[in-house]
C-alpha positions in Angstrom: 0.0 0.0 0.0 2.8 2.5 0.9 4.5 1.9 -2.4 1.6 3.2 -4.4 2.1 6.9 -4.3 -1.2 7.6 -6.1 -3.1 5.6 -3.4 -1.4 7.7 -0.7 -2.3 10.8 -2.6 -5.9 9.7 -3.0 -6.2 9.1 0.8 -4.5 12.5 1.5 -6.8 14.3 -0.9 -9.8 12.6 0.8 -8.5 13.7 4.2 -8.5 17.3 3.0 -11.8 17.2 1.1 -14.8 16.3 3.3 -17.0 15.5 0.4 -14.5 13.1 -1.2 -13.8 11.6 2.2 -17.6 11.1 2.8 -17.9 9.5 -0.7 -14.9 7.2 -0.2 -16.1 6.1 3.3 -19.5 5.3 1.9 -17.9 2.9 -0.6 -15.3 1.6 1.9 -18.0 0.8 4.5 -20.0 -1.4 2.1 -19.9 -5.2 2.6 -17.0 -6.7 0.7 -18.9 -8.1 -2.3 -20.9 -4.8 -2.8 -17.8 -2.7 -2.4 -15.9 -4.8 -5.0 -18.8 -4.7 -7.5 -19.2 -1.0 -7.2 -15.5 -0.4 -7.6 -15.3 -2.7 -10.6 -18.0 -0.5 -12.2 -16.2 2.7 -11.3 -12.9 1.3 -12.6 -14.6 0.3 -15.9 -16.0 3.8 -16.3 -12.6 5.3 -15.5 -10.9 3.1 -18.2 -13.6 4.2 -20.7 -12.8 7.8 -19.9 -9.1 7.0 -20.3 -8.2 8.3 -16.9 -4.8 8.1 -15.5 -3.6 4.5 -15.0 -2.1 5.3 -11.6 -5.4 6.7 -10.4 -7.2 3.6 -11.7 -4.7 1.4 -9.8 -5.2 3.4 -6.6 -9.0 2.9 -6.9 -8.5 -0.8 -7.8 -6.4 -1.3 -4.6 -9.6 -0.5 -2.6 -11.1 -3.8 -3.8 -8.7 -5.6 -1.4 -10.4 -6.0 2.0 -7.2 -5.2 4.0 -6.5 -2.1 1.9 -10.1 -0.9 2.2 -10.1 -1.4 5.9 -6.8 0.6 6.3 -8.1 3.4 4.1 -11.4 3.5 6.0 -9.4 3.6 9.3 -7.2 6.5 8.0 -10.2 8.5 6.8 -12.2 7.7 9.9 -9.6 9.3 12.1 -10.6 12.7 10.7 -14.2 12.5 11.7 
């Protein structure tokens, strides 16, 4: 997780932007299957829009239960 600078940047941005944080936490707090399904849809849309591959990788990392839990923990500290 720490090796993915884009992921770190995504979490840092969410910590500074309450709306982004709220949106990410809403996704991260879904049950695993629902979170993964939603993220798969988001990632597919990002690819169709030709978004940055590092950003797509950062969002894709949130499909992992451990990564999602850690991101939720980091974002939840600001509440």
